[in-house]
matplotlib code that plots the C-alpha trace (Angstrom):
import matplotlib.pyplot as plt

x = [-7.2, -10.8, -9.5, -8.2, -11.2, -14.3, -12.3, -12.5, -15.9, -17.4, -15.3, -17.7, -20.6, -19.9, -19.4, -23.1, -24.9, -23.6, -25.6, -28.9, -29.0, -28.2, -28.9, -25.2, -25.9, -26.7, -23.3, -21.9, -23.8, -23.0, -19.3, -19.7, -21.4, -18.2, -15.9, -17.4, -17.7, -13.7, -12.9, -14.9, -13.7, -10.2, -10.7, -12.4, -9.1, -6.5, -8.1, -8.8, -7.9, -11.5, -11.3, -14.8, -13.0, -11.2, -8.5, -5.4, -2.9, 0.0, 1.9, 1.7, -0.3, 1.3, -0.8, 0.6, -0.5, 1.7, 0.1, -3.4, -2.4, -1.6, -4.7, -6.6, -5.5, -5.5, -9.5, -10.2, -8.0, -10.3, -13.6, -12.6, -11.7, -15.6, -17.0, -14.9, -14.9, -17.6, -19.8, -16.6, -15.9, -19.8, -19.0, -16.2, -18.4, -21.0, -19.2, -19.6, -19.9, -17.1, -14.7, -15.6, -15.4, -12.0, -11.3, -12.2, -10.2, -6.8, -7.7, -7.4, -4.1, -2.8, -4.1, -2.0, 0.8, 0.9, 0.6, 2.6, 4.8, 6.2, 8.1, 4.9, 2.3, 4.0, 3.9, 0.6, -0.3, 1.4, 0.0, -3.7, -3.2, -1.4, -3.9, -7.2, -5.5, -4.1, -8.2, -9.0, -6.4, -7.4, -11.2, -11.7, -12.3, -12.9, -9.7, -6.8, -4.3, -6.1, -5.6, -2.0, -1.3, -3.0, -1.0, 2.6, 1.3, 0.7, 3.9, 5.7, 4.2, 4.8, 8.1, 8.8, 6.9, 9.1, 12.2, 10.4, 9.7, 13.7, 14.5, 12.5, 13.5, 17.3, 16.5, 14.8, 17.9, 20.3, 18.2, 20.1, 16.8, 15.0, 12.3, 9.7, 9.1, 10.8, 11.9, 13.7, 16.4, 18.2, 21.1, 23.8, 26.0, 28.7, 29.0, 26.1, 25.8, 26.2, 22.2, 20.9, 22.3, 21.4, 17.9, 18.0, 19.2, 16.2, 13.7, 14.8, 14.3, 11.3, 9.9, 11.2, 9.1, 5.9, 6.5, 7.7, 11.0, 14.1, 15.4, 12.8, 9.7, 9.7, 6.4, 4.9, 3.9, 2.5, 0.4, -0.7, -1.5, -3.4, -5.3, -8.6, -8.1, -10.5, -8.5, -4.9, -5.9, -6.5, -2.9, -1.0, -2.1, -3.4, -1.1, 1.9, 1.9, 0.9, 4.2, 6.4, 4.5, 5.7, 8.7, 10.0, 8.4, 10.1, 13.5, 13.3, 12.0, 14.4, 17.3, 17.6, 20.3, 22.7, 21.4, 24.6, 25.4, 22.8, 21.9, 24.3, 21.8, 18.6, 20.8, 21.6, 18.0, 16.6, 18.4, 17.9, 14.3, 14.4, 15.9, 14.4, 11.2, 11.1, 13.4, 11.2, 8.2, 9.1, 9.1, 5.4, 2.4, -0.3, -1.3, -1.8, 1.6, 2.9, 1.1, 2.3, 6.7, 5.7, 4.2, 8.2, 9.6, 7.4, 8.2, 12.3, 11.0, 9.2, 12.2, 14.1, 12.2, 13.9, 17.1, 16.5, 14.6, 14.3, 11.0, 10.9, 10.7, 8.1, 5.9, 7.0, 5.6, 2.8, 2.3, 3.3, 0.6, -1.8, -0.4, 0.3, -3.1, -5.3, -3.6, -3.4, -7.1, -8.3, -6.0, -7.3, -10.6, -10.4, -8.6, -11.1, -13.8, -11.6, -12.2, -8.3, -5.9, -2.9, -1.9, -3.3, -6.7, -6.1, -5.6, -8.2, -9.6, -9.5, -12.0, -14.8, -14.4, -12.6, -13.6, -12.1, -9.1, -8.3, -8.7, -6.1, -3.8, -4.1, -3.3, -0.5, 0.8, 1.3, 2.5, 5.2, 5.2, 4.9, 4.4, 1.0, -0.2, 0.4, 2.5, 5.3, 5.2, 5.4, 8.4, 10.1, 9.6, 11.1, 14.2, 14.1, 14.5, 17.6, 19.2, 18.6, 20.4, 23.5, 25.0, 24.8, 24.0, 24.5, 21.4, 19.2, 20.2, 19.7, 16.2, 15.6, 17.2, 14.9, 12.0, 12.7, 12.4, 9.4, 7.5, 8.3, 6.3, 3.7, 3.3, 3.2, -0.7, -1.3, 0.5, -2.2, -5.0, -4.6, -2.8, -3.7, -6.9, -8.5, -8.1, -11.7, -13.9, -17.0, -14.7, -16.3, -13.4, -15.3, -18.3, -20.8, -19.7, -22.1, -22.7, -22.0, -18.7, -17.9, -18.5, -16.1, -13.4, -13.3, -13.5, -10.2, -8.5, -9.3, -8.0, -4.2, -4.5, -5.1, -2.8, -0.1, -0.4, -1.5, -0.1, -0.6, -3.9, -2.4, 0.7, -1.1, -3.1, 0.4, 0.9, -2.6]
y = [10.7, 11.2, 8.5, 6.5, 6.2, 6.2, 3.6, 1.4, 2.2, 1.5, -1.9, -2.7, -1.4, -4.0, -6.7, -6.2, -5.5, -9.3, -10.1, -8.9, -8.7, -11.6, -9.5, -9.2, -5.7, -4.0, -4.2, -2.8, 0.5, 0.2, 0.4, 3.2, 5.4, 4.4, 5.3, 9.1, 9.4, 8.6, 10.4, 13.8, 13.4, 13.0, 16.3, 18.5, 17.7, 18.2, 21.8, 23.1, 20.6, 19.4, 17.3, 14.6, 12.6, 14.6, 11.6, 12.2, 10.3, 11.4, 12.5, 8.5, 10.0, 12.8, 14.3, 17.3, 17.7, 15.4, 12.6, 13.2, 14.1, 10.8, 9.0, 11.1, 9.9, 6.2, 6.6, 8.4, 5.5, 3.2, 4.1, 4.0, 0.4, -0.3, 1.1, -0.6, -3.9, -4.2, -6.3, -9.3, -8.7, -10.1, -13.2, -14.4, -15.8, -15.5, -13.4, -10.4, -7.5, -9.1, -9.1, -5.3, -4.9, -6.6, -3.8, -0.8, -2.6, -2.2, 1.2, 1.8, 0.1, 2.2, 5.5, 4.3, 3.9, 6.9, 8.9, 6.4, 8.6, 5.9, 2.6, 0.7, 2.5, 1.5, -2.0, -1.7, 0.0, -2.9, -5.6, -3.9, -4.4, -7.2, -9.8, -8.9, -9.4, -13.0, -13.6, -11.7, -14.1, -17.4, -16.6, -18.5, -21.8, -23.5, -22.7, -24.6, -21.9, -19.3, -21.1, -22.1, -18.4, -17.1, -20.2, -18.3, -14.8, -15.6, -17.6, -14.9, -11.9, -13.8, -14.2, -10.5, -9.3, -11.1, -9.3, -5.7, -6.4, -7.8, -4.3, -2.8, -4.0, -3.1, 0.2, 0.7, -0.9, 1.1, 4.3, 6.8, 8.0, 4.3, 5.6, 4.3, 7.8, 7.9, 11.6, 11.0, 8.4, 11.4, 10.5, 12.7, 12.8, 10.4, 6.7, 4.9, 2.7, -1.2, -1.7, 1.1, -0.3, -4.0, -2.5, -0.7, -3.6, -5.7, -2.8, -2.3, -6.0, -6.8, -3.5, -4.7, -8.2, -5.5, -3.7, -6.9, -5.1, -7.9, -9.9, -10.4, -10.5, -14.7, -14.7, -11.7, -13.8, -16.6, -14.7, -12.5, -15.0, -17.3, -14.8, -13.9, -11.5, -8.2, -8.8, -8.9, -5.3, -4.0, -5.8, -4.4, -1.1, 0.6, -1.6, -1.3, 2.2, 2.5, 0.3, 2.3, 6.0, 4.0, 3.2, 6.8, 8.6, 6.0, 6.3, 10.1, 10.7, 8.3, 8.1, 11.1, 12.4, 9.8, 9.0, 8.4, 5.4, 3.0, 4.4, 1.7, -1.1, 0.9, 1.5, -2.6, -3.4, -0.6, -2.4, -6.1, -5.1, -3.5, -6.0, -8.9, -7.4, -6.1, -9.4, -12.4, -10.0, -10.3, -14.5, -14.2, -15.5, -14.8, -11.2, -11.5, -12.6, -10.1, -7.9, -9.3, -8.9, -5.3, -4.2, -5.5, -3.3, -0.4, -1.0, -0.4, 3.0, 4.1, 3.2, 5.8, 8.1, 6.2, 6.8, 10.8, 11.1, 14.6, 17.0, 16.5, 12.6, 13.3, 14.7, 11.5, 9.0, 11.5, 11.5, 7.4, 6.7, 7.8, 7.0, 3.9, 3.0, 4.2, 2.4, -1.0, -1.0, -0.2, -2.8, -5.3, -4.2, -4.9, -8.6, -9.6, -9.4, -11.5, -15.3, -15.7, -14.6, -15.5, -12.8, -14.4, -14.0, -10.4, -11.4, -9.2, -7.5, -4.2, -5.4, -6.7, -4.4, -1.6, 0.8, -1.4, -1.9, 1.8, 2.0, -1.0, 1.2, 4.2, 2.2, 0.3, 3.5, 5.1, 2.2, 2.3, 6.1, 7.5, 11.7, 12.7, 9.8, 10.0, 7.4, 9.8, 12.4, 10.1, 8.7, 11.7, 12.9, 10.2, 10.7, 14.2, 13.3, 10.8, 13.5, 16.5, 14.1, 14.6, 10.8, 7.7, 9.8, 6.0, 4.7, 7.0, 5.7, 2.1, 3.1, 4.8, 1.7, -0.7, 1.6, 0.5, -2.8, -2.5, -1.2, -4.4, -6.8, -3.5, -3.5, -7.1, -6.9, -4.2, -5.6, -8.5, -6.2, -4.5, -6.5, -10.2, -12.1, -14.2, -18.0, -18.6, -16.1, -17.2, -16.6, -14.6, -12.7, -10.7, -11.2, -8.8, -5.4, -2.4, 0.9, 2.0, -0.2, 1.5, 5.1, 4.4, 3.1, 6.0, 8.4, 6.4, 6.7, 10.5, 11.1, 9.4, 11.4, 15.0, 13.8, 13.7, 17.0, 18.8, 17.1, 19.7, 19.2, 16.3, 18.0, 20.9, 19.3, 18.7, 22.6, 23.6]
z = [16.0, 14.7, 12.1, 14.9, 16.7, 14.3, 12.6, 15.6, 16.5, 12.6, 12.4, 15.7, 13.9, 11.0, 12.9, 14.6, 11.1, 10.4, 13.1, 12.5, 8.7, 6.6, 3.2, 2.1, 0.2, 3.6, 5.2, 1.7, 1.8, 5.6, 4.3, 2.1, 4.6, 6.9, 5.1, 3.5, 7.3, 7.6, 5.2, 6.5, 9.9, 8.6, 6.5, 9.8, 11.5, 8.7, 7.6, 11.3, 13.6, 14.6, 17.2, 17.3, 20.2, 22.9, 23.7, 26.4, 24.2, 26.5, 23.4, 22.4, 18.7, 17.1, 13.9, 11.6, 8.1, 6.6, 8.5, 8.4, 4.2, 4.3, 6.1, 3.5, 0.6, 2.4, 3.4, -0.4, -1.8, 0.3, -0.8, -4.4, -3.7, -1.8, -5.1, -7.6, -5.3, -3.1, -5.4, -5.4, -1.8, -1.3, -3.5, -1.3, 1.1, 3.7, 6.4, 4.6, 7.1, 9.1, 6.1, 6.0, 9.9, 9.5, 6.7, 9.2, 12.1, 9.6, 8.7, 12.2, 12.5, 9.0, 10.9, 14.4, 11.7, 10.8, 14.1, 16.5, 18.6, 20.6, 19.5, 21.3, 19.4, 16.2, 17.1, 17.6, 14.7, 12.2, 14.3, 14.0, 10.2, 10.3, 11.8, 10.5, 7.1, 8.0, 8.4, 4.8, 3.2, 4.2, 3.6, 0.6, 2.7, -0.5, -2.1, -1.0, -1.9, 0.4, 2.9, 2.1, 1.7, 5.0, 6.4, 5.1, 5.7, 9.6, 9.9, 8.2, 10.0, 13.1, 12.4, 11.3, 14.6, 16.5, 14.6, 15.4, 19.3, 19.7, 17.8, 19.8, 23.1, 22.2, 21.5, 24.4, 26.5, 24.2, 25.0, 27.9, 29.3, 28.7, 26.3, 24.0, 22.4, 19.3, 19.7, 22.9, 21.6, 21.3, 19.0, 18.4, 15.4, 17.0, 16.5, 16.5, 20.4, 19.8, 20.9, 19.0, 15.6, 16.6, 17.2, 14.2, 12.0, 13.9, 13.0, 9.6, 9.0, 10.2, 8.5, 5.0, 5.7, 6.2, 2.8, 0.9, 0.2, -1.0, 0.2, 2.5, 0.0, -0.8, 0.8, -1.3, -4.8, -3.1, -0.6, -3.2, -5.7, -3.1, -1.5, -2.8, -5.7, -4.2, -1.2, -2.7, -4.4, -1.0, 0.8, -2.1, -2.2, 1.0, 3.7, 1.6, 1.5, 4.9, 6.0, 4.1, 5.9, 8.9, 7.7, 7.1, 10.1, 12.7, 10.6, 10.0, 13.9, 15.4, 13.6, 10.8, 12.9, 11.8, 8.3, 6.2, 9.2, 7.7, 4.3, 2.7, 3.9, 2.6, -1.1, -0.5, 0.6, -2.4, -5.2, -4.8, -4.4, -8.0, -9.3, -8.1, -8.3, -12.4, -13.3, -12.0, -13.1, -16.8, -16.6, -15.5, -17.4, -14.5, -14.2, -11.0, -9.9, -12.5, -10.6, -7.3, -8.5, -9.7, -5.8, -5.2, -7.9, -7.0, -3.0, -4.6, -6.1, -2.7, -0.9, -2.2, 0.0, 2.5, 1.2, 0.8, 4.1, 3.0, 2.0, -1.7, -0.2, 2.1, -1.2, -3.0, -0.8, -0.5, -4.0, -4.4, -2.4, -4.6, -7.9, -6.9, -5.2, -7.6, -10.6, -8.7, -7.1, -10.5, -12.1, -10.1, -10.5, -14.3, -13.5, -10.8, -14.0, -15.7, -16.6, -17.3, -15.4, -17.8, -20.0, -23.3, -21.2, -22.2, -25.8, -28.1, -25.0, -26.5, -29.9, -27.0, -24.1, -25.4, -23.1, -19.6, -22.1, -22.4, -18.4, -18.6, -20.3, -18.5, -15.0, -16.9, -18.0, -14.4, -13.2, -15.8, -15.2, -18.6, -19.0, -18.2, -15.3, -11.4, -11.8, -13.9, -11.2, -8.2, -9.9, -10.8, -7.2, -5.5, -8.4, -6.9, -3.8, -4.3, -6.4, -3.8, -1.3, -2.8, -2.7, -4.7, -7.9, -9.3, -7.7, -9.5, -12.5, -11.4, -10.8, -14.2, -15.9, -14.3, -14.5, -18.1, -17.4, -16.1, -19.1, -20.7, -18.5, -18.1, -22.0, -22.6, -21.3, -23.5, -26.4, -25.4, -25.7, -28.9, -31.0, -30.4, -30.7, -28.4, -28.4, -29.2, -30.9, -28.6, -25.6, -22.4, -21.2, -18.9, -16.4, -14.8, -15.7, -15.3, -16.3, -12.7, -13.0, -15.9, -14.3, -11.5, -13.4, -15.8, -12.6, -11.1, -14.2, -14.9, -11.4, -11.9, -15.4, -13.4, -10.6, -13.4, -14.6, -11.6, -8.5, -6.5, -5.6, -3.2, -2.3, -1.2, 1.4, 3.0, 3.4, 4.0]

ax = plt.figure().add_subplot(projection="3d")
ax.plot(x, y, z, "-o")
ax.set_aspect("equal")
plt.show()
């Protein structure tokens, strides 16, 4: 509750900051202060239930250590994103305060998506996350690709929203007590009613659109590639994992008792997502576009949590949220500084910028799932959750094989940095790298290694 209200309030504060000051640095520092306040307020609620605002939500919102832990991770990763990429947000355009305001409104939607207890609040949370993203995607008005990406994202998002509303309507009509509360759908162990089944499929399709799971992923590469890179970083991390968290909450609380009746649908989507994401990423020459397809592949691994739907899956999605977000935000922070986004643009980076190359290696190894990184632990928890489910063990083998394929395209970047020469010796590969940026990048890489060795640092919050 603290994070929902404070993020909305701070979004309004950022809007007024844009009215009363033209200095681009002031909104940035206000955003730093706001995200710290949000994190502290959420930590108070997580630790001892301290509510800064007492609002009777009529049980339409429900908080526990699980969703408050996820919100804490989302806020912490956003803080790192602000610190690493705040200066780059200033360079997108003239409306810096408004960009930060939209991000705080998105965080309000993230908090709603993590705590909803009714289908209406699920809809509100997803839309509050999505609508500001349409604006941020098209925020680079001078770039035709940004405008095209914003329009494409808006059209696809609107279409998936319509499907979600249709699914909610079917479930409301098929529920015996006609309730929007997810805990009141009351499905027993028997056969699923037809209207509930139709509503479930519609919700599954719409949520798959939101998290870019195949075969509903086709908007992702163009939107991620066309959006300003600094906003692609936020879109492909915090927003994606928030969508998955809402996915798991919805299906566990509403349809958990009939898990076996819709599990095969999840298996199909999982395999298709792993296949399309990994195989297509192999052929990309642009690192930014490769990361777009890799985010689809990572979505396939996160879908294992929905397939398993057990305690290990909950721990896995929490750890995956932290590991994937930290590694991707760090990698995009380096990519933003690059003059050339192609893989060839990384040639010889280790000679000219050895520290940046070393940090990039840590991020890429984590995304691959190499031991001693948070990415390895998160993938391990996902695979363990699937094994504990006790069904379709072949899916675990498929996931491991595709994880091995992902090593190819991630290691291509490492190979370019360490074993290839740049096209020109006088080529400027990286610009605007400050000592503060290097320190923050080192902290991010260190966090990934620490979580890879001690994952209980994050998982312990769930059982506080």
